[in-house]
Each structure stands twice: as C-alpha cells, then as structure tokens.
C-alpha positions in Angstrom: 25.3 42.2 10.3 21.5 42.2 9.6 19.3 39.3 8.5 16.0 40.3 7.0 13.3 39.1 4.5 12.4 41.0 1.4 10.1 39.8 -1.4 10.3 36.2 -0.2 14.1 36.3 -0.1 16.4 36.0 2.9 18.9 38.8 2.8 22.1 39.1 4.9 23.5 42.6 4.9 27.1 42.8 6.1 30.3 44.6 6.0 33.0 42.3 4.5 34.9 42.4 7.8 31.9 40.7 9.5 32.2 37.5 7.6 35.0 35.0 8.1 36.0 32.6 5.4 34.4 29.7 7.3 31.1 31.5 7.5 31.2 32.5 3.8 31.8 28.8 2.9 28.9 27.7 5.0 26.5 30.2 3.4 27.7 29.3 -0.1 27.2 25.6 0.9 23.6 26.3 1.8 23.0 28.0 -1.6 23.3 31.7 -0.7 24.6 33.9 -3.5 26.7 37.1 -2.9 26.3 40.5 -4.5 30.0 41.4 -4.2 29.4 45.1 -4.8 26.8 45.5 -2.0 28.1 42.7 0.3 24.6 41.2 0.4 24.0 37.4 0.6 20.6 36.2 -0.6 18.5 33.1 -1.1 14.8 32.3 -1.7 12.9 32.1 1.7 12.8 28.6 3.2 11.6 28.1 6.7 14.1 25.4 7.6 17.0 27.4 6.2 15.9 30.6 7.9 15.9 28.8 11.3 19.1 26.9 10.5 20.9 30.2 9.7 19.8 31.9 12.9 20.8 28.9 15.0 24.1 28.8 13.3 24.9 32.5 13.9 23.9 32.1 17.6 25.9 28.9 18.0 29.0 30.5 16.5 28.4 33.7 18.6 28.2 35.9 15.5 26.8 39.4 16.2 23.7 40.0 14.1 20.3 41.7 14.2 17.0 40.7 12.7 15.3 43.2 10.4 11.7 44.0 11.1 10.2 41.5 8.6 12.6 38.7 9.8 11.7 39.4 13.4 8.0 39.2 12.7 8.5 36.0 10.7 10.6 34.5 13.5 7.9 35.2 16.1 5.3 33.7 13.8 7.4 30.6 13.5 7.7 30.4 17.3 3.9 30.5 17.7 3.5 27.9 15.0 6.1 25.7 16.6 4.6 26.1 20.0 1.1 25.2 18.7 2.5 22.2 16.9 4.4 20.9 19.9 1.3 21.5 22.1 -0.8 19.5 19.5 1.7 16.7 19.6 1.5 16.6 23.4 -2.3 16.4 23.3 -2.1 13.5 20.8 0.6 11.8 22.8 -1.4 12.0 26.0 -4.4 10.6 24.2 -2.5 7.6 23.0 -1.3 7.0 26.6 -4.9 7.1 27.8 -4.8 10.7 29.3 -7.5 12.8 27.6 -10.6 14.9 28.2 -13.4 12.4 28.6 -16.1 15.0 28.1 -14.7 15.9 24.6 -14.2 12.3 23.7 -17.8 11.5 24.7 -19.0 14.4 22.6 -17.2 12.9 19.6 -18.7 9.5 20.4 -22.2 11.0 20.5 -21.5 12.7 17.1 -20.6 9.3 15.6 -23.7 7.7 17.0 -25.9 10.4 15.6 -24.3 11.0 12.2 -22.4 7.9 11.1 -24.5 5.1 9.7 -22.0 2.3 10.3 -21.4 1.4 14.0 -17.7 1.9 14.7 -15.6 -0.7 16.5 -13.9 0.7 19.6 -10.5 0.6 17.9 -12.0 2.6 14.9 -13.6 5.1 17.3 -10.3 5.6 19.0 -8.4 6.0 15.8 -10.9 8.4 14.4 -10.7 10.7 17.5 -6.9 10.7 17.3 -7.1 11.8 13.7 -9.7 14.4 14.5 -7.5 15.8 17.3 -4.6 16.2 15.0 -6.4 17.3 11.9 -3.5 16.0 9.8 -2.6 12.4 10.7 -1.5 9.0 9.7 -3.2 5.7 10.2 -0.8 2.7 10.0 -3.2 0.0 11.1 -3.0 -3.4 9.6 -5.0 -4.3 6.4 -8.6 -5.2 7.2 -8.9 -2.9 10.2 -11.2 -0.4 8.6 -8.9 2.6 7.9 -11.3 4.0 5.3 -14.2 4.0 7.7 -12.0 6.0 10.2 -11.2 8.7 7.6 -14.8 9.0 6.4 -16.0 9.5 9.9 -13.5 12.3 10.5 -14.3 13.8 7.1 -18.0 14.0 8.0 -17.2 15.6 11.3 -15.0 18.3 9.7 -17.6 18.7 6.8 -20.5 19.4 9.2 -18.2 21.8 11.1 -17.8 23.8 7.8 -14.1 23.2 7.6 -14.0 21.1 4.5 -16.4 20.2 1.6 -14.4 17.9 -0.7 -12.7 14.6 -0.3 -9.8 14.0 -2.7 -8.2 10.6 -2.6 -5.0 9.5 -4.5 -4.2 5.8 -4.5 -3.9 2.6 -6.6 -6.8 2.0 -9.0 -8.0 -1.0 -6.9 -9.0 1.4 -4.1 -11.6 3.3 -6.2 -14.4 0.8 -5.6 -13.9 0.4 -1.9 -13.9 4.2 -1.4 -17.2 4.6 -3.1 -18.7 1.5 -1.4 -17.4 2.5 2.0 -18.6 6.1 1.6 -22.2 4.8 1.4 -21.8 2.1 4.0 -20.2 4.5 6.5 -22.1 7.8 5.8 -25.4 6.5 4.5 -25.4 8.5 1.3 -24.1 8.2 -2.2 -21.6 10.9 -3.0 -21.3 12.7 -6.3 -18.0 11.4 -7.4 -15.4 12.0 -10.1 -12.8 9.6 -11.4 -9.7 11.6 -12.4 -7.8 8.6 -13.7 -7.6 6.6 -16.9 -8.7 7.7 -20.4 -7.4 10.8 -22.0 -6.1 13.8 -20.0 -8.2 16.2 -22.1 -11.3 14.4 -20.9 -10.2 14.6 -17.3 -9.3 18.2 -17.5 -12.8 19.6 -17.5 -13.5 17.9 -14.1 -10.9 20.1 -12.4 -12.5 23.3 -13.4 -16.2 22.8 -12.5 -18.2 25.6 -10.9 -19.0 25.2 -7.2 -22.5 23.8 -7.7 -21.2 21.2 -10.2 -18.2 20.0 -8.2 -18.2 16.4 -7.0 -17.8 15.6 -3.3 -15.5 12.6 -3.8 -12.6 12.7 -6.2 -10.5 9.6 -6.9 -7.2 9.6 -8.8 -4.1 7.4 -9.2 -0.5 8.4 -8.5 0.2 8.2 -12.2 -2.7 10.6 -13.1 -1.7 13.0 -10.3 1.8 13.1 -11.7 0.4 13.8 -15.2 -2.2 16.4 -14.0 -0.1 18.4 -11.5 -1.0 21.8 -12.8 -4.7 20.9 -13.0 -4.7 19.4 -9.4 -2.9 22.5 -8.2 -5.5 24.8 -9.8 -8.3 22.6 -8.4 -7.0 22.8 -4.8 -6.7 26.6 -5.1 -10.3 27.2 -6.2 -12.3 29.5 -4.0 -14.6 27.8 -1.5 -12.9 24.4 -2.3 -11.8 23.2 1.1 -10.2 19.8 0.5 -9.4 16.8 2.7 -6.5 15.2 0.8 -6.0 11.5 1.5 -3.1 9.4 0.3 -4.2 5.8 0.3 -1.7 2.9 0.3 0.8 5.7 1.1 3.9 3.4 0.9 3.8 4.1 -2.9 5.3 7.5 -2.1 8.2 6.2 0.1 10.9 6.9 -2.5 12.8 10.1 -1.6 12.7 12.4 -4.6 10.6 9.9 -6.5 8.2 11.3 -9.2 5.0 10.1 -7.4 6.2 11.4 -4.1 7.2 14.8 -5.4 3.8 15.1 -7.2 2.0 14.5 -3.9 4.3 16.7 -1.8 3.8 19.7 -4.2 0.1 19.7 -3.4 0.3 19.3 0.3 0.2 23.0 1.4 -2.9 23.7 -0.7 -5.1 21.1 1.1 -7.1 22.2 4.2 -6.5 18.8 5.9 -4.3 15.8 5.1 -4.2 12.1 5.9 -2.0 9.2 4.9 -3.1 5.5 5.1 -1.0 2.4 4.9 -0.6 -0.8 6.7 3.1 -1.0 5.8 4.7 2.4 6.5 8.2 1.0 6.6 8.4 -1.5 3.6 12.2 -1.2 3.2 13.7 1.3 5.6 13.0 3.7 8.4 13.5 6.5 5.9 10.3 5.4 4.2 8.3 7.5 6.6 10.0 10.8 5.7 7.8 11.7 2.8 4.6 10.7 4.7 5.2 13.2 7.5 6.6 15.9 5.1 3.2 15.7 3.3 1.2 15.8 6.5 3.0 18.7 8.0 4.7 20.6 5.2 5.2 23.8 7.3 6.4 22.0 10.5 8.8 19.4 9.1 8.2 16.9 12.0 11.5 15.1 11.3 14.2 17.7 10.9 17.1 17.5 8.5 19.5 16.6 11.2 17.3 13.9 12.6 16.8 12.5 9.1 20.6 12.3 8.7 20.9 10.7 12.1 18.2 8.1 11.2 20.1 7.2 8.0 23.4 6.9 9.8 22.2 4.8 12.7 20.2 2.5 10.4 23.4 1.9 8.3 25.3 0.8 11.4 22.2 -1.2 12.6 21.7 0.9 15.7 17.9 0.4 15.6 17.1 1.5 19.2 18.5 4.9 18.5 16.5 5.2 15.3 13.3 4.1 17.1 13.9 6.7 19.8 14.3 9.5 17.2 11.1 8.4 15.4 9.2 8.1 18.6 10.2 11.6 19.7 9.3 13.2 16.4 6.3 11.3 15.0 5.2 8.9 17.8 2.2 11.0 18.6 1.3 11.8 14.9 0.1 8.4 13.8 -2.3 5.7 15.1 -1.8 2.0 14.6 -4.1 -0.9 15.3 -2.4 -4.4 15.2 -4.1 -7.6 14.0 -4.4 -8.8 17.6 -6.4 -5.6 18.5 -9.2 -6.4 15.9 -10.8 -9.2 18.0 -11.6 -11.2 14.9 -12.4 -14.9 15.2 -9.3 -17.0 14.6 -9.4 -18.4 11.1 -9.4 -22.1 10.2 -6.4 -23.2 8.2 -7.2 -26.7 7.1 -4.5 -29.2 6.4 -3.7 -29.4 2.7 -5.6 -31.9 0.6 -2.9 -34.2 -0.8 -3.9 -35.3 -4.3 -2.3 -37.9 -6.5 -1.4 -36.7 -10.0 -3.0 -38.4 -13.0 -0.8 -40.3 -15.5 0.1 -37.6 -18.0 0.6 -34.7 -15.6 2.8 -36.9 -13.4 4.9 -37.9 -16.5 5.3 -34.2 -17.4 6.2 -33.1 -13.9 8.7 -35.9 -13.3 10.4 -35.3 -16.6 10.9 -31.6 -16.0 12.0 -32.1 -12.4 14.6 -34.7 -13.5 15.9 -32.4 -16.3 16.2 -29.4 -13.9 18.0 -31.6 -11.3 20.5 -32.8 -14.0 21.1 -29.3 -15.2 21.5 -27.9 -11.7 24.7 -30.0 -11.1 26.5 -27.7 -13.6 25.4 -24.4 -11.9 27.7 -24.1 -8.9 30.5 -22.1 -10.6 28.3 -19.8 -12.9 27.6 -16.1 -12.4 25.1 -15.7 -9.5 22.8 -13.3 -11.5 22.7 -15.9 -14.3 21.9 -18.7 -11.8 19.1 -16.6 -10.3 17.5 -16.0 -13.6 17.7 -19.7 -14.5 16.4 -20.6 -11.0 13.4 -18.4 -11.2 12.5 -19.7 -14.6 13.0 -23.4 -13.7 10.9 -23.0 -10.5 8.2 -21.3 -12.5 8.1 -24.3 -14.9 7.6 -26.6 -11.9 4.8 -24.3 -10.5 3.2 -24.3 -13.9 3.3 -28.1 -14.1 1.4 -28.5 -10.8 -1.1 -25.9 -11.8 -1.9 -26.7 -15.4 0.5 -28.6 -17.7 -0.5 -26.6 -20.8 1.1 -23.5 -19.2 4.4 -25.0 -20.2 3.7 -23.8 -23.7 3.8 -20.2 -22.6 6.9 -18.0 -22.4 8.5 -17.0 -19.0 9.9 -13.5 -18.7 13.7 -13.3 -18.7 14.0 -17.1 -19.2 14.6 -18.6 -22.6 15.7 -22.1 -21.7 13.8 -25.0 -23.3 13.7 -27.8 -20.8 12.1 -30.3 -23.1 13.5 -29.3 -26.5 14.7 -32.9 -27.3 11.8 -34.6 -25.6 9.4 -34.9 -28.6 6.9 -37.2 -26.8 6.7 -34.8 -23.9 6.1 -31.8 -26.1 3.3 -33.7 -27.9 1.7 -34.6 -24.6 1.8 -31.0 -23.4 0.4 -29.7 -26.7 -2.5 -32.3 -26.6 -2.9 -32.3 -22.8 -6.6 -31.1 -22.8 -7.6 -34.1 -24.9 -5.8 -36.6 -22.8 -7.1 -35.9 -19.2 -8.6 -33.5 -16.8 -6.2 -32.6 -14.0 -6.8 -34.4 -10.7 -6.9 -31.0 -8.9 -9.8 -29.9 -11.1 -11.9 -32.9 -10.2 -11.1 -32.6 -6.5 -11.9 -28.8 -6.7 -15.3 -29.4 -8.2 -16.2 -31.8 -5.3 -15.0 -29.3 -2.8 -16.9 -26.4 -4.3 -20.0 -28.6 -4.5 -19.8 -29.3 -0.8 -19.3 -25.6 0.2 -22.2 -24.5 -2.0 -24.5 -27.2 -0.7 -24.0 -25.6 2.8 -25.2 -22.3 1.4 -21.8 -20.7 1.4 -19.9 -18.6 -1.1 -16.3 -19.4 -2.1 -13.3 -17.6 -3.6 -10.8 -19.8 -5.6 -7.2 -18.4 -5.8 -4.8 -19.3 -8.6 -1.6 -17.5 -9.7 -2.0 -18.3 -13.4 -4.4 -16.8 -15.9 -4.8 -19.9 -18.0 -5.5 -21.9 -14.9 -8.2 -19.5 -13.9 -9.8 -19.9 -17.3 -9.5 -23.7 -17.0 -11.2 -23.7 -13.6 -14.0 -21.4 -15.0 -14.5 -23.7 -18.0 -14.9 -26.8 -15.9 -17.1 -25.2 -13.3 -19.4 -23.9 -16.0 -19.4 -27.3 -17.6 -20.8 -28.6 -14.3 -23.5 -26.0 -14.4 -22.1 -23.6 -11.9 -22.4 -19.8 -12.2 -19.0 -18.2 -11.6 -16.9 -15.2 -12.7 -13.2 -14.4 -12.6 -11.0 -11.4 -11.8 -7.4 -11.3 -13.1 -5.1 -8.7 -14.6 -7.1 -8.2 -17.8 -10.3 -7.6 -15.9 -10.7 -3.8 -16.3 -10.8 -1.4 -13.3 -13.5 1.3 -13.1 -12.3 4.5 -14.8 -10.4 2.8 -17.7 -11.4 3.3 -21.3 -13.0 -0.2 -21.5 -16.8 0.2 -21.4 -18.1 -3.1 -22.7 -16.5 -5.4 -20.2 -17.5 -5.9 -16.6 -15.2 -4.2 -14.1 -13.6 -5.8 -11.1 -15.9 -3.6 -8.9 -19.1 -4.8 -10.6 -18.0 -8.4 -10.3 -17.0 -8.0 -6.7 -20.3 -6.2 -5.9 -22.3 -9.0 -7.5 -20.3 -11.7 -5.7 -20.7 -10.1 -2.2 -24.5 -9.5 -2.8 -26.3 -12.2 -0.8 -29.0 -12.9 -3.4 -27.1 -12.3 -6.6 -26.7 -16.0 -7.4 -23.0 -15.5 -8.0 -21.4 -17.7 -5.3 -18.1 -18.6 -6.9 -15.3 -16.1 -7.7 -12.1 -17.2 -9.3 -9.3 -14.7 -8.7 -5.6 -14.0 -9.1 -3.9 -12.6 -5.9 -1.9 -10.1 -7.9 -5.1 -8.5 -9.3 -7.6 -9.1 -6.4 -5.4 -9.3 -3.3 -5.3 -5.6 -2.4 -8.2 -3.2 -1.5 -11.0 -5.6 -2.5 -13.1 -6.9 0.5 -15.1 -10.1 0.3 -15.6 -10.8 4.0 -19.2 -9.8 4.5 -20.7 -12.7 2.6 -17.7 -15.0 1.7 -16.0 -17.0 4.4 -14.3 -19.8 2.4 -11.2 -19.6 0.2 -9.6 -22.4 -1.8 -6.0 -22.1 -2.9 -5.7 -24.1 -6.1 -2.1 -23.2 -6.3 0.4 -21.0 -4.4 3.4 -19.0 -5.1 6.4 -18.1 -2.9 5.2 -14.5 -2.8 4.3 -14.0 0.9 2.9 -10.5 0.3 0.4 -11.7 -2.2 -0.6 -14.6 0.0 -1.2 -12.4 3.1 -3.2 -9.9 1.1 -5.4 -12.7 -0.3 -6.0 -14.1 3.2 -7.2 -10.7 4.4 -9.9 -10.5 1.7 -12.2 -12.7 3.8 -10.8 -12.0 7.3 -11.5 -8.4 8.1 -13.4 -6.0 10.4 -17.1 -5.9 9.7 -17.9 -9.6 9.7 -15.0 -11.7 10.8 -15.7 -10.9 14.4 -18.6 -13.3 14.3 -17.9 -15.7 11.4 -14.8 -17.8 11.0 -12.7 -17.6 7.8 -11.9 -21.0 6.3 -8.9 -21.7 4.1 -8.3 -24.9 2.0 -5.3 -25.9 0.0 -5.0 -28.3 -2.9 -1.6 -30.0 -3.3 -0.1 -32.7 -5.4 1.8 -35.3 -3.4 5.6 -35.3 -3.7 5.8 -32.1 -5.7 6.9 -28.5 -5.3 3.4 -27.8 -3.9 4.7 -29.1 -0.6 7.8 -26.9 -0.5 5.8 -23.8 -1.4 3.3 -24.3 1.4 6.0 -25.0 4.0 8.0 -21.9 2.9 5.0 -19.6 2.8 3.9 -20.8 6.3 7.4 -20.0 7.7 7.4 -16.6 6.1 3.9 -15.8 7.4 4.8 -16.7 11.0 7.9 -14.4 10.8 5.8 -11.6 9.2 3.2 -11.7 11.9 5.9 -11.5 14.5 7.3 -8.4 12.8 3.9 -6.8 12.4 3.3 -6.7 16.1 6.5 -4.6 16.7 6.5 -0.8 16.9 8.0 0.7 13.8 8.0 -2.7 11.9 10.0 -2.9 8.7 8.1 -5.2 6.4 6.5 -5.0 2.9 3.2 -6.2 1.5 4.2 -4.9 -2.0 2.9 -7.8 -4.1 5.2 -7.5 -7.1 8.6 -7.7 -5.5 9.6 -11.1 -4.4 12.6 -13.4 -5.0 11.0 -16.5 -3.6 11.4 -18.6 -6.8 15.2 -17.9 -7.1 15.7 -18.7 -3.4 13.6 -21.9 -3.7 15.8 -23.1 -6.6 19.0 -22.6 -4.6 17.4 -24.3 -1.6 15.9 -27.3 -3.5 18.4 -27.9 -6.2 21.7 -26.3 -5.1 21.1 -27.3 -1.5 22.0 -23.9 -0.1 20.5 -23.1 3.3 18.2 -20.0 2.9 
C-alpha cells in the first residue's frame, strides 16, 4: 500500500487484499472516496487528516509506504511542528520568568525610542510576549490597555519590514478607540479606511486601491466582514500588502461553525500576522477558545481534534481540572493575561446610595403597580415556567420604569402585553399628565449632586438604562443652564450613513477634552459601556438608575477606572435610590453578582461573560421578590 499526494489530493494506492473491512470503514468515515476499478482511495489534502491517517496506519500495524511527495510533505510538517513546539516553549519560559534579558532589554529600548506612550510594566511584558509569538492572544481584563500592546508590536513589526497594514475587525464601538489609541500610542495619525456601514458598492473600491493609495489602518465589523468575504480575501492577497489581522472583542466568534466565526477563519491563512483580543475568552464554555486559536495558528491546530473532543466530554461531566490541564498543555503559552489586581489602579470609591423619598404622584404610581403585581403573582405558581418568566420580566421592567421616570409606563415592553392599570383610570391619567404634575425627586437631587461635582472642577458621567429618562435628565440640566450631551442607542457610530448628526466618537472626544466646556455626559450602558474610555478626564459617575444586568454594570464601571489615569486619580461612583422600592433590591443583587464575578475573573481559564445583551436578571428578580423562590 502506498500513500501519496497528487494535485492537492491524498491518494492511497492499494491492492484489494491490503484493506480489511474495518480499515475501509474508517477511510469512508473520514470522507475518502474509492475508485473501485483502480483500487485508489482519495480525498482533498488536509494536514490533520494526513497526519491522522499515517498515525492510524502505524497504530494498526498496517504495512504502507509514503510516496515521494507525501514523504516530502511529512518532513515539512515535522519541521513546522518542531518550530511551533519550540516557539511554545520559548513563550512558556518567558511567562515563567525565564528569558533572554538582553533581547528583552533590546525590546524595551525600542519601545522607549519609538513608542510615544510610556508603557506600564504589564503592557511591556504583554507586548514582548506577543512579539515573541508573532501570532498571539491577549486575554487581559477590560481597561488594561490591550490596544496599546498590539499597536506597540505592530510598530515593531512594521519597522522591521514584516508588515505594513493593520486590519481590525470588531464591534462598531471599537472604531473610535483604535483611531485615538493609534495616535496616542504611536504619535502619528494613520491614513485609515472604514470598511463598515453604508452600501457595499461604496466599500468595495477601498479593497482594491493601488499600493500608494492604501490606508494603513482598516476597520470593519463582523457583519461587514461576512458580507465582504471575497473582497477581504482579495485585499489580503494583494502583492506587497502584508497584513497584521486583529480580531477585537474576539468572544464574538466563539460559536463553532457560526457565520461570523467562519468568515474570520477563512481569512486567517492570508494574513502575515494575527492577534485576538478579549477580556472574556470563555463566556459560556471552555470550547469558546477553539475558534480563537484555530484563527491564530491555522496550520498548526494548537488544540487537536482529539483534545477538543476530550475537553467537551470532561466539561459535560464537570471534570474541570482535566479540562484546564488540556488547555494549559495546548495553549497556556500562546496567550497573555493581566488580571485587574495586576493593574495597580487606585481603589475606586463606591459611595453609599443616596436614599431619596419619592414625591406624591410617583409614589402613588409605584405603590399601585407594586400592589397589582403582588396580587397577580399569587396566581402564578402553577403556570407554565416560560410564561411566568415572560410575565416576570415585564412586571419587573414596569417597576424599574416607575423608579426611573413614571411616563415610561406609557411605552410598550417587548414580549409583554399585560396592562397592569387597565382599570385604574385615575392612575392612567396621572401617568399621562405626569410632567405637568411634578418633577421627580431624583431629578432634583441629581441637579444638586451635579452642581457640587462641577463646582469642584470635575467632569461627570450620568448613567441611565432608559432613553426617555436620559432625555428627561438632559432637559432639566439644560433648563438649569448646564451644557451636556447624551449617548444612547440612536446616537450614530462613525461609519454609518448618518452624516448630519454627531457621532458617539465626536461626543466622547469633546467630553474627554479638558477645555471643551462639555463636563456632563448622559449615557446608556448598553450603548456606551463597551470600548469607550472616559477615564483620562472624568473620575465621577452617577447611577440615576440600575438594571440587574451585571455585565452592563461592570462595563460601565470600567469607563472611568482604567490604565492611563486611574493609577493616580480615584474613580468615584454615586447611586440614587428611592426608599422602599425595587432600587434597593437591584443594588443589593448587582453588588452580589459583582463580588462573585471578580472572584471568577481572578481564576485561570475563568468562565464568565461580559456580553451586555444577555441577562435574565429581571425574571430571576420576579421569582425572588414575588414568588419567594431562593435564587
């Protein structure tokens, strides 16, 4: 029997007597096809299958020879595997503190000469690790300066003549930070191209520019990358276009065989260097890292098929030590991670909540809705759990609206059609006319708080989870003569078709500018809680209202508590709460979740998510408060 490679196909030449029924079945299971007339098995060349087939024949003691092409290919794979294992060992030794100090000092000197921004020691160490590997992952916590690390390595590789283009795929919110950080880190403004939003026909020309007209920094979204796969492929193949391909917020490609993941993986081999960035590499499962390392090392497959199967099995039976050992053996050296404790930031100040008494009408509204929900809840014990969850989410949302801005009760809630005050005519009239009856107590207290912060020459960000509440806050602050702006879902992101409106990036840049005069930003955590940094000039945050979504809350905290300012200035957090309302339960619950989350984050291979749009906190709160279940 002879195994060879011809025209990118694996061929197995055999006499029928050489192959047993078991071996035939195995080859057919792997996808080989058989030319019965010539007794030749064939399949398109795949490195893993090539190695797997040879290992199988050797293990089963099957006599076979390798043809000349297959023998050459096998030796090439041995060299590649040897070099990869050697590289892993170098990176592992570095992480353990065993490295060539002369080479490290050379890198440090390069940084001192060529990088405008002074790097923190943890950033310098992370950058050198990434440089050693060429293709690497940074799983450091949000706010640690991952973008700065990548830009430092990009500049080193660029000046060495190895790359000339930085191509970043990520969520739209990362566009502004990449452009800002590029200048802050490297000291020059890049020629950049936004390959996202608008019409594909308009984007298309950007992929086919002549060398002298190409941008240095390309920014695109996962959605646009999926749509523009052919164009991106052609772009990466262009002569003299040596690309450093960065996947930012890489947890977005965790789904095995997901469309976004497949779109990224298809481009991997065409990039000169690759990097993945995420503070949450394991949002759901240990399998979430599979795509990340398949992208980084498409020819090496750091986690083999058999190890992937073993990880899945041991995770199902909750044998986590085995899983962690497998991951450590395969990828432990291929990523760098900085924990929150490693950042040496000043501890933030979390002030005790300001307990505020509700005014007459908002208290009447809240009490009436709470009583109605309590009465209805007595009937829920024996109903379908999915139905109860939907009701619970909707009812808790109504209570959250009531403590934020009573007029929100006039708006619809998704997947919730129940009318809690259909027969309460007086209550409906109060809600409809609320703005003419009173100003919420929270608003009045907020204005006093803002006035005090501004008087001390500070900037402040005000967080609310409701758009109409944000508009209400803006209205009353402007009425008092304060200059303020807002960022919420409808605020356009740079690269969209909207030209006449201010983008989130422009508002953010004006807010963080010391002398701009814009000292108040009102924001929604869902729109402004990820990728946007405010910490250089803003050190005060007021939570007008909270939700049960811990991920959104943690992301919002990190906006003003990050590397590059929080080492020297304390972050201050204030909370406005109505007495004897759901405000109290939300804060208590979010504090408990936060403590647990920080404990998990400090672990090696921590499974936790900061995905901001996936949370069942409202449903759980309903069961805990009204159905008295312990959760």
